[in-house]
C-alpha positions as CSV (number, residue, x, y, z in Angstrom):
1,M,139.5,53.3,103.5
2,A,138.0,56.8,104.0
3,P,139.9,59.6,105.4
4,Q,138.0,62.4,107.4
5,H,136.8,64.8,104.7
6,R,136.9,62.6,101.8
7,R,135.2,61.5,101.5
8,V,125.4,61.1,102.7
9,R,101.4,53.0,103.9
10,A,86.4,48.0,105.7
11,R,85.5,46.7,108.2
12,A,83.8,43.2,107.8
13,L,80.5,42.9,105.7
14,A,77.1,42.7,107.3
15,V,76.3,39.2,108.1
16,G,73.8,38.8,105.3
17,A,75.9,40.3,102.7
18,A,78.5,38.1,103.7
19,A,76.4,35.0,103.3
20,V,75.7,36.0,99.6
21,A,79.2,36.6,99.2
22,V,80.6,33.3,100.6
23,S,78.1,31.2,98.4
24,A,79.0,33.1,95.4
25,A,82.7,32.8,96.2
26,L,82.9,29.3,97.1
27,A,81.2,28.4,93.7
28,A,84.2,30.0,92.0
29,G,87.1,28.2,93.7
30,P,89.5,28.4,96.6
31,A,91.2,31.4,98.2
32,A,94.3,33.2,96.9
33,G,144.1,56.6,98.2
34,A,145.7,60.4,97.3
35,V,142.6,62.9,96.8
36,P,141.9,66.4,96.0
37,M,141.7,68.7,98.9
38,D,138.3,70.6,99.5
39,E,138.2,74.4,100.4
40,T,138.0,73.6,104.3
41,G,141.5,72.1,104.0
42,A,140.5,68.6,104.9
43,A,140.8,65.6,102.4
44,L,137.6,64.4,100.9
45,P,136.4,60.9,102.1
46,G,137.0,57.7,100.4
47,P,138.8,54.6,100.6
48,T,142.8,54.2,101.0
49,G,144.7,51.2,99.9
50,R,145.0,48.2,102.3
51,P,146.3,44.6,101.9
52,T,144.9,42.1,99.8
53,P,142.7,39.7,102.1
54,A,143.9,36.6,103.1
55,A,142.5,33.5,101.3
56,G,139.6,32.2,103.0
57,A,135.8,31.8,102.6
58,Q,132.8,32.1,104.6
59,P,129.5,30.2,103.5
60,A,127.3,32.5,101.5
61,P,124.0,33.9,102.8
62,G,121.4,31.2,102.3
63,A,118.2,32.3,100.3
64,Q,115.3,32.9,102.6
65,P,112.7,30.4,101.8
66,A,109.3,31.8,100.6
67,A,106.1,31.7,102.9
68,S,103.6,29.2,102.4
69,A,100.1,30.0,101.2
70,F,97.2,29.6,103.6
71,P,95.3,26.5,103.0
72,T,91.6,26.5,102.2
73,P,89.4,24.0,104.3
74,D,86.7,22.0,102.5
75,I,83.8,23.8,104.3
76,H,80.2,22.9,103.7
77,V,78.1,26.3,103.5
78,P,74.2,25.9,103.0
79,A,72.7,27.3,99.7
80,V,71.3,30.9,99.9
81,S,68.9,32.0,97.3
82,V,70.3,35.0,95.2
83,P,68.1,37.5,93.3
84,E,68.9,37.8,89.7
85,L,71.1,40.7,88.7
86,P,70.8,42.4,85.5
87,A,73.2,41.4,82.7
88,V,76.1,43.9,82.9
89,P,79.3,44.0,80.7
90,A,82.3,41.9,82.0
91,V,84.5,43.8,84.1
92,R,88.2,43.4,84.3
93,P,89.6,45.1,87.8
94,P,93.1,46.4,87.5
95,S,95.6,44.1,88.6
96,L,96.8,44.5,92.3
97,P,100.6,43.6,92.6
98,A,102.0,43.0,96.2
99,P,103.6,46.2,97.4
100,A,107.2,46.2,97.2
101,K,109.3,46.1,100.3
102,G,110.4,50.0,100.8
103,V,114.0,50.7,100.4
104,P,116.3,51.5,103.7
105,P,116.9,55.2,104.3
106,F,119.7,56.6,102.1
107,G,121.6,59.5,101.3
108,A,125.1,60.5,99.9
109,F,128.3,62.3,101.0
110,L,128.3,65.4,98.6
111,A,130.9,67.5,100.4
112,S,131.3,68.2,104.2
113,D,130.6,71.7,104.3
114,E,127.4,74.1,103.0
115,R,127.8,72.7,99.4
116,G,126.9,69.3,100.8
117,V,123.8,70.8,102.0
118,E,122.9,72.6,98.7
119,R,123.7,69.5,96.6
120,M,121.3,67.2,98.4
121,E,118.2,69.0,96.7
122,Q,119.8,68.6,93.4
123,L,120.4,64.8,93.9
124,S,116.9,64.1,94.9
125,R,115.8,66.0,91.9
126,W,118.1,63.9,89.7
127,L,116.6,60.9,91.5
128,G,113.1,61.8,90.5
129,G,112.2,63.5,93.5
130,A,113.4,60.7,95.8
131,E,113.3,61.4,99.5
132,L,117.1,61.7,100.8
133,R,116.6,60.9,104.6
134,V,120.1,60.9,105.5
135,G,122.9,63.4,105.4
136,H,126.5,62.7,106.0
137,T,129.3,64.8,106.7
138,Y,132.7,64.7,108.5
139,L,134.7,66.7,111.1
140,P,138.0,67.9,110.0
141,G,140.8,66.1,112.2
142,N,143.5,68.9,112.0
143,H,143.1,70.6,115.4
144,W,141.3,69.7,118.4
145,R,139.0,72.7,118.0
146,D,137.6,71.1,114.5
147,I,136.6,67.8,116.8
148,E,135.0,70.0,119.3
149,G,132.7,71.3,116.5
150,D,134.2,74.6,116.0
151,V,133.3,74.5,112.1
152,G,130.7,76.8,110.6
153,F,129.0,74.3,108.4
154,L,127.5,72.3,111.2
155,E,124.9,75.1,111.4
156,A,123.8,74.4,108.0
157,W,123.5,70.5,108.4
158,A,121.7,71.2,111.7
159,D,118.8,73.5,109.6
160,W,118.9,70.5,107.0
161,R,118.3,67.9,109.7
162,N,115.6,70.2,111.7
163,A,113.5,70.8,108.4
164,D,112.1,67.3,108.7
165,A,111.6,65.0,111.7
166,K,112.3,61.9,109.8
167,R,115.8,63.1,108.4
168,M,119.0,61.5,110.0
169,L,122.3,63.2,110.4
170,V,125.5,61.3,110.3
171,L,128.7,62.8,111.6
172,N,132.2,61.3,111.4
173,V,134.4,62.2,114.4
174,P,138.1,61.9,114.2
175,L,139.4,60.4,117.8
176,Q,143.0,62.7,117.4
177,E,144.1,65.9,116.0
178,R,146.5,65.6,113.0
179,N,144.6,62.6,112.2
180,E,146.0,62.4,108.5
181,A,149.4,63.4,109.4
182,G,151.2,60.1,109.3
183,V,151.9,59.9,113.0
184,P,154.1,56.6,113.8
185,D,152.7,53.6,115.6
186,E,154.8,54.4,118.5
187,E,153.2,58.2,118.9
188,V,149.8,56.5,118.3
189,R,150.4,54.1,121.1
190,E,151.0,56.8,123.4
191,L,148.1,59.0,122.4
192,L,145.8,56.1,122.8
193,R,147.1,55.5,126.4
194,R,146.7,59.4,127.3
195,G,142.9,59.1,125.7
196,A,142.3,56.2,127.7
197,A,143.3,57.8,130.7
198,G,140.9,60.5,130.0
199,E,143.0,63.3,129.3
200,F,141.0,64.2,125.8
201,D,137.4,64.0,127.6
202,H,137.0,67.5,127.4
203,H,137.1,67.9,123.7
204,F,134.3,65.5,123.4
205,R,132.4,67.1,126.0
206,A,132.6,70.3,124.0
207,L,131.3,68.6,120.9
208,A,128.4,67.1,122.6
209,E,127.5,70.5,124.0
210,R,128.0,72.0,120.5
211,L,125.4,69.4,119.0
212,V,122.8,70.0,121.5
213,A,123.0,73.5,121.2
214,L,122.6,73.1,117.6
215,K,119.3,71.2,118.5
216,I,120.6,68.1,116.8
217,P,121.2,65.9,119.8
218,D,120.2,62.7,117.9
219,T,123.2,62.8,115.5
220,V,124.6,59.6,114.4
221,L,128.4,59.6,115.5
222,V,130.7,57.3,113.4
223,L,133.7,57.7,115.9
224,G,137.1,56.6,114.7
225,W,136.1,55.2,111.6
226,E,138.2,52.5,109.7
227,M,140.2,52.0,113.0
228,N,141.4,48.6,111.4
229,G,143.2,50.4,108.8
230,V,146.7,52.5,108.9
231,T,145.4,55.9,107.5
232,Y,144.6,57.6,110.7
233,T,146.1,58.6,113.8
234,H,142.9,57.4,115.6
235,R,143.6,53.7,114.3
236,C,143.3,50.9,116.4
237,G,146.4,48.7,115.8
238,P,149.1,49.8,117.8
239,D,146.9,49.3,121.0
240,P,143.7,47.6,120.6
241,E,143.0,47.6,124.5
242,N,143.6,51.3,125.0
243,W,141.7,52.1,122.0
244,K,138.6,50.2,123.4
245,K,138.9,52.1,126.6
246,Y,139.4,55.4,125.0
247,W,136.2,54.6,122.8
248,N,134.4,53.9,126.2
249,R,135.6,57.2,127.8
250,I,134.4,59.2,124.9
251,V,131.0,57.6,124.7
252,T,130.5,57.7,128.5
253,T,131.6,61.6,128.4
254,M,129.2,62.5,125.5
255,R,126.3,60.6,127.1
256,S,126.8,62.6,130.4
257,V,125.8,66.0,128.4
258,P,122.1,67.0,129.4
259,G,119.7,66.6,126.4
260,Q,121.9,64.1,124.4
261,K,120.3,61.2,122.4
262,F,123.3,60.2,120.3
263,R,123.7,56.9,118.6
264,F,127.3,55.9,118.3
265,E,128.5,53.7,115.4
266,F,131.6,51.6,115.1
267,T,132.5,51.4,111.5
268,P,135.5,49.8,110.2
269,N,136.8,48.9,106.6
270,R,135.6,45.7,105.0
271,G,138.0,42.7,105.1
272,R,140.6,42.5,107.7
273,D,142.9,45.4,106.7
274,A,145.6,46.1,109.1
275,V,144.4,44.2,112.1
276,P,140.8,42.3,112.3
277,W,138.4,44.9,113.2
278,T,136.7,42.2,115.9
279,T,139.8,42.9,118.2
280,C,139.0,46.7,118.2
281,Y,135.1,46.3,119.2
282,P,134.5,48.2,122.3
283,G,131.6,46.5,123.6
284,D,127.7,46.4,123.2
285,D,127.2,49.0,126.1
286,T,128.8,51.8,124.1
287,V,127.9,50.7,120.6
288,D,124.7,51.5,119.3
289,I,125.1,50.6,115.4
290,I,127.6,48.4,113.6
291,G,128.6,50.0,110.3
292,M,131.0,48.9,107.7
293,D,133.0,51.2,104.8
294,S,132.7,48.8,101.9
295,Y,134.3,50.0,98.6
296,D,134.6,47.9,95.2
297,Q,138.3,46.9,95.7
298,P,140.9,45.3,95.6
299,R,140.9,45.2,91.8
300,G,139.6,41.9,90.5
301,M,137.7,41.0,93.6
302,S,134.2,39.9,92.6
303,F,131.1,40.8,94.8
304,D,130.7,37.2,96.0
305,E,134.3,37.4,97.3
306,Q,133.5,40.8,99.2
307,V,130.8,38.8,100.9
308,R,132.8,35.6,101.9
309,E,136.1,37.3,102.6
310,P,137.3,36.9,106.3
311,Y,135.8,40.2,108.1
312,G,133.8,40.7,105.0
313,L,130.0,41.6,104.3
314,Q,128.7,38.5,105.8
315,A,131.0,38.4,108.6
316,H,129.8,42.2,109.3
317,V,125.8,41.2,109.0
318,D,126.6,38.0,111.3
319,F,128.6,39.9,114.1
320,A,126.0,42.6,114.4
321,K,123.2,40.0,114.6
322,A,124.8,38.3,117.2
323,H,125.4,41.4,119.1
324,G,121.6,42.4,118.6
325,K,122.7,45.7,116.5
326,P,121.6,47.3,113.5
327,I,124.0,47.8,110.4
328,A,124.8,50.5,108.4
329,Y,127.2,51.5,105.3
330,P,128.2,55.2,106.0
331,E,130.7,54.8,103.0
332,W,130.5,52.8,100.0
333,G,130.7,53.0,96.2
334,L,132.9,52.1,93.2
335,F,136.7,52.1,93.2
336,R,139.4,49.6,92.0
337,N,137.1,47.9,89.2
338,G,136.2,51.1,87.7
339,D,132.6,51.5,86.1
340,N,131.2,48.2,87.5
341,P,127.3,48.0,87.2
342,E,127.4,44.5,88.5
343,Y,128.9,45.7,91.7
344,M,126.3,48.5,92.0
345,R,123.4,46.1,91.4
346,R,124.5,43.6,93.8
347,M,125.6,46.3,96.6
348,L,122.0,47.6,96.3
349,A,120.6,44.2,96.4
350,W,122.3,43.2,99.4
351,M,121.4,46.5,101.2
352,Q,117.8,45.7,100.2
353,Q,118.2,42.3,101.8
354,H,119.8,43.2,104.9
355,R,117.9,46.3,106.0
356,P,120.6,48.6,107.2
357,L,119.5,51.4,109.2
358,Y,120.8,53.8,106.5
359,H,123.4,54.0,103.8
360,T,125.2,56.7,102.2
361,V,127.3,56.4,98.8
362,T,130.5,58.4,98.5
363,D,129.5,60.7,95.7
364,Y,132.7,61.9,93.8
365,C,135.2,60.5,91.6
366,P,136.0,57.6,91.5
367,H,133.5,56.2,93.8
368,G,130.3,58.3,92.8
369,V,127.3,57.9,90.4
370,W,126.0,61.7,90.3
371,Q,129.0,64.1,90.5
372,C,131.2,61.8,88.7
373,D,130.9,61.2,84.8
374,D,133.3,58.3,85.0
375,N,130.7,55.7,85.6
376,P,128.0,56.0,83.5
377,D,126.8,52.4,83.5
378,S,126.7,52.1,87.3
379,S,124.9,55.6,87.7
380,R,122.1,54.2,85.4
381,V,121.8,51.4,88.0
382,F,121.9,53.5,91.0
383,R,119.2,56.0,89.4
384,N,117.0,53.3,88.2
385,A,116.9,51.6,91.6
386,L,116.3,54.4,93.7
387,H,114.3,56.8,91.4
388,G,111.4,58.4,93.1
389,R,111.8,56.0,96.2
390,T,110.6,57.1,99.5
391,P,112.5,55.4,102.4
392,E,111.0,53.4,105.1
393,D,110.9,55.4,108.6
394,P,114.3,54.7,110.0
395,Q,112.9,54.5,113.5
396,T,110.7,51.3,112.8
397,P,111.3,48.0,111.8
398,A,110.4,46.8,108.1
399,P,106.9,45.5,107.8
400,A,106.4,41.6,107.6
401,E,105.7,40.2,104.4
402,P,102.4,38.8,103.6
403,P,102.1,35.2,103.1
404,S,102.4,34.3,99.4
405,G,99.8,32.2,97.6
406,P,98.4,31.4,94.3
407,Q,97.1,34.5,92.3
408,L,93.5,35.4,92.1
409,P,91.6,34.3,89.0
410,E,90.9,36.5,86.4
411,H,87.5,38.6,86.8
412,C,87.8,37.7,90.4
413,M,87.1,40.5,93.0
414,P,88.5,39.8,96.4
415,L,86.0,40.1,99.5
416,D,86.9,41.7,102.6
417,L,85.0,39.5,105.2
418,G,86.9,40.7,108.1
419,R,90.2,39.1,109.9
420,W,88.4,36.7,112.0
421,V,86.6,35.1,109.3
422,E,89.3,35.0,106.6
423,H,91.4,33.3,109.7
424,W,88.7,30.6,110.0
425,L,88.3,30.2,106.1
426,G,92.2,29.9,105.6
427,G,92.6,32.9,103.5
428,K,90.6,35.6,101.3
429,L,87.7,34.7,99.2
430,C,86.9,36.3,95.9
431,L,83.8,36.8,93.9
432,R,83.7,36.4,90.0
433,L,82.5,39.2,88.4
434,D,80.7,36.9,85.7
435,W,79.4,34.4,88.4
436,W,75.7,34.5,86.9
437,T,76.9,33.3,83.4
438,R,78.3,30.2,85.0
439,S,74.8,29.1,86.9
440,G,73.4,27.4,84.1
């Protein structure tokens, strides 16, 4: 679906104070297709047409059950005399909502060259200062020198990445020159055989050395993306076995370069496309991330169908889980169904639920929400969802959700008795700020 450039948060109280608090608290109750060319001569990334997926459905993902509240045991606590307190006006403390789960790291594809770097800050301002953690660009696939990284814009992306240690650079890498030249299957088959034999290793060693020299050795490399389609010379369909051998040679070669810390991402189109993408999977030893390019297509397909279709969104999540790999969405956005706020809402919710390592929306028409004026309703959904957001650290898992339970009563202040006491009591206790008015 996406050609090479078309397509970015007190200790326990003293024992005496705790006894007073416990006594008072217990009295109160229990706890709580064809596209324009850019100036580099390479096509912009975005989806291409693909066959309508075959009929068939997989079970939709089940809802996660809510965590149960801690029980509060019936514990006898001896009475403690409490000195009278002067009358004070009733105080209503501010409500303390549970913190929302942070969003996964995100960004956008805004342009491959220096313009994409410049637009990152502009998009952040449009999103109310949201932190764009992920930059996404593509190497051209016209000549081997492009694939070796002999393109000037890599310096600008390296400077952007190295300005903040939390940032991530995602780089799509073609596996063959003349990558969008319509090379026939017979020739692709021969090229895959030659690649599997090691003929092209030196090109990828040169790329690895270039990235290390630019001080971006931890780049996420999306090798041979959308290999299950028909668009690219680096497609898998003509010879899956040699495609997998070729992938493994590339990864082995690039990992041999001193100083590298690359992560290699296997990213097919959503759905079956020309061949099932599982037949192209090269193995867990050489894959670090399992991505998916997923646009709102074909025409008329609902989001639920995109989830359930063979080799669709649910199959992707299940496959990655079975192989112990994180997921990612390097390309996603609107397409055949036009300005579709329901798709935008559901896709953002899907990623919030399934926690990809990162996602980058393809931001130009017809897919985009900022650089494209054709999708105002979807744009509002995207902007509202990510406005002012700071993503989680991409290197750490999402924190576990605290157990849910009944809301604290009104005029109630939670007491910090320490972890051990709270575990023994079965939850937090609260002190009613108007407890002295209830003692008569």
